C-alpha beads as a LAMMPS data file, in Angstrom:
LAMMPS data file: protein, C-alpha beads

302 atoms
301 bonds

1 atom types
1 bond types

-500.0 500.0 xlo xhi
-500.0 500.0 ylo yhi
-500.0 500.0 zlo zhi

Masses

1 110.0

Atoms # bond

1 1 1 -9.207 1.470 22.329
2 1 1 -12.866 3.249 20.834
3 1 1 -12.898 3.984 17.916
4 1 1 -16.169 3.731 16.096
5 1 1 -15.812 5.782 13.116
6 1 1 -13.371 3.410 12.004
7 1 1 -13.565 0.802 9.531
8 1 1 -10.522 -1.216 8.521
9 1 1 -10.576 -2.957 5.061
10 1 1 -8.042 -6.168 4.181
11 1 1 -7.827 -7.393 0.839
12 1 1 -7.006 -11.084 0.771
13 1 1 -5.408 -13.980 -1.609
14 1 1 -4.777 -17.252 -1.028
15 1 1 -3.326 -16.285 2.197
16 1 1 -5.640 -17.715 4.932
17 1 1 -2.904 -17.527 7.926
18 1 1 -1.620 -14.119 7.206
19 1 1 -5.005 -12.491 7.096
20 1 1 -6.312 -14.287 10.316
21 1 1 -3.118 -13.384 11.965
22 1 1 -3.722 -9.708 11.303
23 1 1 -7.267 -10.124 12.227
24 1 1 -6.355 -11.471 15.371
25 1 1 -3.616 -8.919 15.869
26 1 1 -6.018 -5.747 14.999
27 1 1 -8.146 -7.729 17.712
28 1 1 -5.575 -7.471 19.647
29 1 1 -4.999 -3.709 19.651
30 1 1 -8.667 -3.153 20.331
31 1 1 -10.703 -3.549 16.888
32 1 1 -14.200 -4.738 17.112
33 1 1 -14.950 -7.474 14.260
34 1 1 -17.362 -5.628 13.002
35 1 1 -15.325 -3.012 12.288
36 1 1 -13.483 -5.284 9.691
37 1 1 -14.685 -5.665 6.229
38 1 1 -12.497 -8.483 4.143
39 1 1 -12.614 -8.315 0.373
40 1 1 -11.169 -11.900 -1.001
41 1 1 -10.156 -11.928 -4.371
42 1 1 -11.357 -14.663 -5.560
43 1 1 -8.718 -17.657 -3.577
44 1 1 -8.781 -21.196 -4.112
45 1 1 -7.865 -21.922 -0.788
46 1 1 -11.013 -21.896 0.827
47 1 1 -10.276 -18.651 2.094
48 1 1 -13.957 -17.258 2.682
49 1 1 -15.356 -20.590 4.091
50 1 1 -12.459 -20.298 6.476
51 1 1 -13.033 -17.137 7.757
52 1 1 -16.744 -17.546 8.354
53 1 1 -16.024 -20.614 10.181
54 1 1 -13.389 -18.542 12.366
55 1 1 -15.167 -15.628 12.887
56 1 1 -18.376 -16.361 13.285
57 1 1 -19.865 -14.341 10.491
58 1 1 -18.986 -11.082 12.943
59 1 1 -16.797 -9.827 9.825
60 1 1 -18.095 -8.428 6.806
61 1 1 -16.663 -10.778 3.358
62 1 1 -17.206 -9.394 0.236
63 1 1 -16.102 -12.905 -2.112
64 1 1 -15.107 -11.415 -5.500
65 1 1 -15.649 -13.822 -8.518
66 1 1 -12.129 -12.404 -10.215
67 1 1 -8.985 -11.218 -9.067
68 1 1 -8.261 -7.772 -10.651
69 1 1 -5.448 -6.796 -8.219
70 1 1 -5.179 -5.243 -4.648
71 1 1 -6.606 -1.546 -6.221
72 1 1 -9.455 -3.516 -7.542
73 1 1 -9.843 -5.173 -4.170
74 1 1 -9.905 -1.829 -2.054
75 1 1 -12.012 -0.151 -4.178
76 1 1 -15.265 -2.650 -3.984
77 1 1 -14.383 -2.250 -0.274
78 1 1 -14.660 1.225 0.577
79 1 1 -17.759 1.928 -1.230
80 1 1 -18.944 -0.740 1.695
81 1 1 -17.145 0.671 4.401
82 1 1 -18.312 4.845 3.208
83 1 1 -22.078 2.937 3.136
84 1 1 -21.823 1.722 6.577
85 1 1 -20.867 4.573 7.954
86 1 1 -17.407 4.865 8.306
87 1 1 -15.200 8.368 8.507
88 1 1 -12.052 6.761 8.904
89 1 1 -10.824 3.583 6.306
90 1 1 -8.009 1.566 7.536
91 1 1 -6.783 -0.131 3.884
92 1 1 -4.527 -2.818 4.883
93 1 1 -2.433 -5.544 2.982
94 1 1 -3.206 -8.892 4.794
95 1 1 0.539 -9.994 5.614
96 1 1 1.022 -7.814 7.990
97 1 1 0.378 -7.703 12.005
98 1 1 -0.026 -4.442 14.178
99 1 1 1.244 -3.580 17.611
100 1 1 -1.451 -3.480 19.870
101 1 1 -1.447 0.319 20.374
102 1 1 -1.321 0.230 16.859
103 1 1 -4.748 1.674 16.673
104 1 1 -4.518 4.229 19.819
105 1 1 -1.884 5.551 17.958
106 1 1 -3.947 6.078 15.348
107 1 1 -6.983 7.699 17.018
108 1 1 -4.055 10.295 18.761
109 1 1 -2.935 11.381 15.367
110 1 1 -6.581 12.616 14.292
111 1 1 -6.986 14.155 17.036
112 1 1 -3.874 15.730 17.546
113 1 1 -3.701 16.617 13.979
114 1 1 -6.888 17.541 12.405
115 1 1 -5.654 19.095 9.600
116 1 1 -4.121 15.371 8.418
117 1 1 -6.575 13.277 6.547
118 1 1 -4.006 10.371 5.428
119 1 1 -2.378 9.058 7.989
120 1 1 0.373 6.165 7.737
121 1 1 2.056 4.095 10.007
122 1 1 5.337 3.057 10.996
123 1 1 5.754 -0.363 8.804
124 1 1 8.928 -2.326 9.908
125 1 1 9.987 -5.545 8.512
126 1 1 8.244 -8.972 9.969
127 1 1 11.736 -10.784 10.284
128 1 1 13.542 -7.872 11.566
129 1 1 11.333 -6.452 14.141
130 1 1 12.985 -3.562 14.834
131 1 1 13.946 -2.205 11.288
132 1 1 12.418 0.764 9.354
133 1 1 10.544 -0.575 6.144
134 1 1 8.912 2.501 5.611
135 1 1 7.699 5.718 7.243
136 1 1 6.714 7.774 3.749
137 1 1 8.219 9.217 0.742
138 1 1 8.744 12.720 0.424
139 1 1 9.431 14.214 -3.403
140 1 1 12.778 15.481 -4.619
141 1 1 11.356 19.561 -5.620
142 1 1 11.255 19.474 -9.509
143 1 1 10.572 15.565 -9.962
144 1 1 8.473 12.597 -8.979
145 1 1 11.253 11.151 -7.385
146 1 1 10.525 9.431 -4.072
147 1 1 12.901 9.170 -0.942
148 1 1 12.245 7.193 1.790
149 1 1 12.600 8.353 5.520
150 1 1 14.815 6.173 8.118
151 1 1 14.738 2.640 5.660
152 1 1 17.247 0.441 7.396
153 1 1 17.154 2.318 10.665
154 1 1 16.561 0.897 14.033
155 1 1 13.330 2.083 15.582
156 1 1 13.352 4.558 18.050
157 1 1 10.966 6.964 19.588
158 1 1 13.480 9.497 19.040
159 1 1 11.850 10.100 15.595
160 1 1 8.913 12.855 15.602
161 1 1 5.747 11.560 16.813
162 1 1 4.271 12.951 13.670
163 1 1 6.016 13.307 10.346
164 1 1 5.053 15.448 7.020
165 1 1 5.134 12.877 3.560
166 1 1 4.611 13.431 0.509
167 1 1 3.005 9.745 -0.655
168 1 1 1.289 7.240 1.377
169 1 1 2.521 3.023 1.358
170 1 1 -0.523 0.632 -0.305
171 1 1 0.695 -1.584 2.412
172 1 1 -1.379 0.021 4.984
173 1 1 -3.119 4.192 5.304
174 1 1 -5.648 5.278 6.982
175 1 1 -7.950 8.058 4.990
176 1 1 -10.470 10.484 5.842
177 1 1 -13.923 9.642 3.621
178 1 1 -13.629 13.611 2.597
179 1 1 -10.545 12.325 0.400
180 1 1 -12.620 9.611 -1.441
181 1 1 -15.787 11.813 -1.346
182 1 1 -13.235 14.614 -3.455
183 1 1 -10.813 12.847 -5.624
184 1 1 -12.187 9.295 -5.841
185 1 1 -11.259 5.781 -5.694
186 1 1 -7.834 4.267 -6.643
187 1 1 -6.950 3.836 -10.135
188 1 1 -7.422 -0.028 -9.985
189 1 1 -5.805 -0.486 -14.052
190 1 1 -2.503 -1.066 -12.763
191 1 1 -3.753 -4.947 -11.320
192 1 1 -0.906 -4.023 -8.068
193 1 1 2.323 -1.305 -8.325
194 1 1 1.740 2.851 -8.496
195 1 1 -2.019 2.836 -7.301
196 1 1 -0.722 3.752 -4.198
197 1 1 1.734 6.931 -5.452
198 1 1 -1.144 7.904 -7.858
199 1 1 -3.689 8.292 -4.900
200 1 1 -1.462 10.072 -3.239
201 1 1 -0.476 12.615 -5.589
202 1 1 -4.236 12.998 -6.717
203 1 1 -4.758 13.880 -3.126
204 1 1 -1.867 16.458 -2.815
205 1 1 -2.808 18.335 -5.559
206 1 1 -6.474 18.233 -4.207
207 1 1 -4.876 20.061 -0.869
208 1 1 -5.154 17.328 1.333
209 1 1 -2.378 17.047 4.239
210 1 1 -0.867 13.297 4.260
211 1 1 1.079 12.229 7.933
212 1 1 3.251 9.243 9.135
213 1 1 2.229 8.710 12.473
214 1 1 5.647 6.986 13.768
215 1 1 4.247 5.470 17.327
216 1 1 1.620 3.140 15.581
217 1 1 3.556 -0.191 14.448
218 1 1 3.237 -3.001 12.487
219 1 1 5.359 -5.648 10.852
220 1 1 4.959 -6.660 7.133
221 1 1 5.739 -9.832 5.711
222 1 1 7.090 -7.681 2.737
223 1 1 6.530 -9.245 -0.824
224 1 1 4.542 -12.537 -0.059
225 1 1 1.980 -11.830 -2.189
226 1 1 3.652 -11.631 -5.266
227 1 1 7.411 -11.833 -4.725
228 1 1 10.368 -9.444 -4.954
229 1 1 12.737 -10.834 -7.373
230 1 1 9.832 -12.758 -9.214
231 1 1 10.163 -11.890 -12.903
232 1 1 6.180 -10.844 -12.535
233 1 1 6.643 -8.555 -9.275
234 1 1 10.034 -6.874 -11.209
235 1 1 7.333 -6.399 -14.810
236 1 1 4.878 -4.633 -12.918
237 1 1 6.840 -2.269 -10.564
238 1 1 8.915 -1.027 -12.839
239 1 1 5.901 -0.406 -15.356
240 1 1 3.480 0.880 -12.785
241 1 1 6.487 3.280 -11.476
242 1 1 7.481 4.579 -14.992
243 1 1 4.041 4.705 -15.910
244 1 1 2.799 7.264 -12.773
245 1 1 6.607 9.470 -13.664
246 1 1 4.577 9.456 -17.415
247 1 1 1.198 10.470 -16.092
248 1 1 2.253 13.340 -13.508
249 1 1 5.823 14.377 -15.309
250 1 1 5.371 17.500 -17.385
251 1 1 7.911 19.356 -19.780
252 1 1 11.930 19.448 -17.536
253 1 1 10.617 17.299 -14.769
254 1 1 9.087 14.360 -17.796
255 1 1 12.592 14.805 -18.938
256 1 1 14.514 14.279 -15.495
257 1 1 12.532 11.076 -15.181
258 1 1 13.137 9.339 -18.090
259 1 1 16.958 10.240 -17.643
260 1 1 16.451 8.549 -14.177
261 1 1 14.675 5.662 -14.984
262 1 1 17.293 4.849 -17.518
263 1 1 20.129 5.288 -15.617
264 1 1 18.105 3.712 -12.466
265 1 1 17.475 0.688 -14.674
266 1 1 21.150 -0.173 -15.849
267 1 1 22.022 -0.248 -12.730
268 1 1 19.698 -2.399 -11.815
269 1 1 20.532 -4.659 -14.811
270 1 1 23.947 -4.688 -13.596
271 1 1 22.901 -5.468 -10.099
272 1 1 20.685 -8.610 -12.159
273 1 1 24.368 -9.614 -14.002
274 1 1 26.251 -9.485 -10.924
275 1 1 24.152 -11.414 -9.142
276 1 1 22.914 -13.885 -12.275
277 1 1 19.414 -13.077 -11.919
278 1 1 19.414 -13.589 -15.133
279 1 1 15.528 -14.026 -15.531
280 1 1 14.612 -11.114 -14.287
281 1 1 16.121 -8.990 -16.745
282 1 1 13.801 -9.301 -19.489
283 1 1 10.540 -8.771 -17.478
284 1 1 12.552 -5.039 -16.722
285 1 1 13.199 -4.201 -20.481
286 1 1 9.934 -4.595 -21.212
287 1 1 8.730 -2.953 -18.050
288 1 1 10.444 0.147 -19.116
289 1 1 9.076 -0.185 -22.800
290 1 1 5.615 -0.772 -22.243
291 1 1 6.008 2.466 -19.125
292 1 1 7.186 4.894 -20.776
293 1 1 5.228 3.159 -24.015
294 1 1 2.100 2.397 -23.467
295 1 1 0.953 1.037 -19.996
296 1 1 -2.759 0.815 -20.668
297 1 1 -2.119 -2.164 -22.704
298 1 1 -2.600 -5.578 -21.472
299 1 1 -0.299 -6.710 -18.501
300 1 1 2.592 -9.183 -20.145
301 1 1 3.152 -12.833 -19.045
302 1 1 6.139 -13.880 -17.478

Bonds

1 1 1 2
2 1 2 3
3 1 3 4
4 1 4 5
5 1 5 6
6 1 6 7
7 1 7 8
8 1 8 9
9 1 9 10
10 1 10 11
11 1 11 12
12 1 12 13
13 1 13 14
14 1 14 15
15 1 15 16
16 1 16 17
17 1 17 18
18 1 18 19
19 1 19 20
20 1 20 21
21 1 21 22
22 1 22 23
23 1 23 24
24 1 24 25
25 1 25 26
26 1 26 27
27 1 27 28
28 1 28 29
29 1 29 30
30 1 30 31
31 1 31 32
32 1 32 33
33 1 33 34
34 1 34 35
35 1 35 36
36 1 36 37
37 1 37 38
38 1 38 39
39 1 39 40
40 1 40 41
41 1 41 42
42 1 42 43
43 1 43 44
44 1 44 45
45 1 45 46
46 1 46 47
47 1 47 48
48 1 48 49
49 1 49 50
50 1 50 51
51 1 51 52
52 1 52 53
53 1 53 54
54 1 54 55
55 1 55 56
56 1 56 57
57 1 57 58
58 1 58 59
59 1 59 60
60 1 60 61
61 1 61 62
62 1 62 63
63 1 63 64
64 1 64 65
65 1 65 66
66 1 66 67
67 1 67 68
68 1 68 69
69 1 69 70
70 1 70 71
71 1 71 72
72 1 72 73
73 1 73 74
74 1 74 75
75 1 75 76
76 1 76 77
77 1 77 78
78 1 78 79
79 1 79 80
80 1 80 81
81 1 81 82
82 1 82 83
83 1 83 84
84 1 84 85
85 1 85 86
86 1 86 87
87 1 87 88
88 1 88 89
89 1 89 90
90 1 90 91
91 1 91 92
92 1 92 93
93 1 93 94
94 1 94 95
95 1 95 96
96 1 96 97
97 1 97 98
98 1 98 99
99 1 99 100
100 1 100 101
101 1 101 102
102 1 102 103
103 1 103 104
104 1 104 105
105 1 105 106
106 1 106 107
107 1 107 108
108 1 108 109
109 1 109 110
110 1 110 111
111 1 111 112
112 1 112 113
113 1 113 114
114 1 114 115
115 1 115 116
116 1 116 117
117 1 117 118
118 1 118 119
119 1 119 120
120 1 120 121
121 1 121 122
122 1 122 123
123 1 123 124
124 1 124 125
125 1 125 126
126 1 126 127
127 1 127 128
128 1 128 129
129 1 129 130
130 1 130 131
131 1 131 132
132 1 132 133
133 1 133 134
134 1 134 135
135 1 135 136
136 1 136 137
137 1 137 138
138 1 138 139
139 1 139 140
140 1 140 141
141 1 141 142
142 1 142 143
143 1 143 144
144 1 144 145
145 1 145 146
146 1 146 147
147 1 147 148
148 1 148 149
149 1 149 150
150 1 150 151
151 1 151 152
152 1 152 153
153 1 153 154
154 1 154 155
155 1 155 156
156 1 156 157
157 1 157 158
158 1 158 159
159 1 159 160
160 1 160 161
161 1 161 162
162 1 162 163
163 1 163 164
164 1 164 165
165 1 165 166
166 1 166 167
167 1 167 168
168 1 168 169
169 1 169 170
170 1 170 171
171 1 171 172
172 1 172 173
173 1 173 174
174 1 174 175
175 1 175 176
176 1 176 177
177 1 177 178
178 1 178 179
179 1 179 180
180 1 180 181
181 1 181 182
182 1 182 183
183 1 183 184
184 1 184 185
185 1 185 186
186 1 186 187
187 1 187 188
188 1 188 189
189 1 189 190
190 1 190 191
191 1 191 192
192 1 192 193
193 1 193 194
194 1 194 195
195 1 195 196
196 1 196 197
197 1 197 198
198 1 198 199
199 1 199 200
200 1 200 201
201 1 201 202
202 1 202 203
203 1 203 204
204 1 204 205
205 1 205 206
206 1 206 207
207 1 207 208
208 1 208 209
209 1 209 210
210 1 210 211
211 1 211 212
212 1 212 213
213 1 213 214
214 1 214 215
215 1 215 216
216 1 216 217
217 1 217 218
218 1 218 219
219 1 219 220
220 1 220 221
221 1 221 222
222 1 222 223
223 1 223 224
224 1 224 225
225 1 225 226
226 1 226 227
227 1 227 228
228 1 228 229
229 1 229 230
230 1 230 231
231 1 231 232
232 1 232 233
233 1 233 234
234 1 234 235
235 1 235 236
236 1 236 237
237 1 237 238
238 1 238 239
239 1 239 240
240 1 240 241
241 1 241 242
242 1 242 243
243 1 243 244
244 1 244 245
245 1 245 246
246 1 246 247
247 1 247 248
248 1 248 249
249 1 249 250
250 1 250 251
251 1 251 252
252 1 252 253
253 1 253 254
254 1 254 255
255 1 255 256
256 1 256 257
257 1 257 258
258 1 258 259
259 1 259 260
260 1 260 261
261 1 261 262
262 1 262 263
263 1 263 264
264 1 264 265
265 1 265 266
266 1 266 267
267 1 267 268
268 1 268 269
269 1 269 270
270 1 270 271
271 1 271 272
272 1 272 273
273 1 273 274
274 1 274 275
275 1 275 276
276 1 276 277
277 1 277 278
278 1 278 279
279 1 279 280
280 1 280 281
281 1 281 282
282 1 282 283
283 1 283 284
284 1 284 285
285 1 285 286
286 1 286 287
287 1 287 288
288 1 288 289
289 1 289 290
290 1 290 291
291 1 291 292
292 1 292 293
293 1 293 294
294 1 294 295
295 1 295 296
296 1 296 297
297 1 297 298
298 1 298 299
299 1 299 300
300 1 300 301
301 1 301 302
């Protein structure tokens, strides 16, 4: 695989084994070590030392002195990649592994869909490797409600090779440098969750087209960093999603989104009660309150 104009940015925080697996899978897919930039968010598990020993200095490592979240880490890696001459930037969680044909398919998408400047892969469940987790959102017209494509379905190559989508997923996306030059970096005030939707919305508004290259497959260890059912995860996901709705909806659309979030929160509350997940109710409540109220205020602790 020859994709010299590509730089790969991986954000790591205390998951060194996952990061090594991710890097090794990229190497198996044809990536060169000097194409990879790892941004370490002040890990306490000797990640930086281990990575330097593992790859003997061939990988660029940005050793941050504080953890300000995933989008902040990306925003430190992106200028470095652009400075090194990247045309395309592949932005990745560290808790993923890619298929051997992953980079070939992304490069094929670049060649066959030159109008697309944001390209996403097919993301499958790591522990259910044939089941689709994500191939992009489509937005319901007149709202900001996203509908996932093919979620929960078994992957097969009858799916179109390229699909137009409206929202990229922060887990992994490939972005052309012209997007950053025009709209800037990620909104890193959210710590995690919502930054990808915000970036996608700004890119769409600026006229950039985004697609999913469905043959580019990868596997995600879903929410290993934050924990899907932890109170902090519930709060941040709820607050930041609603903050996105509040920021970009207008008029009737804002009313629709408010009612949508109220109904969704009520349904989530019922499920928490049924499942006896009482610990998640308080962060759900404050996520809704802070999202619609003052999403820029300091993040609550749970």
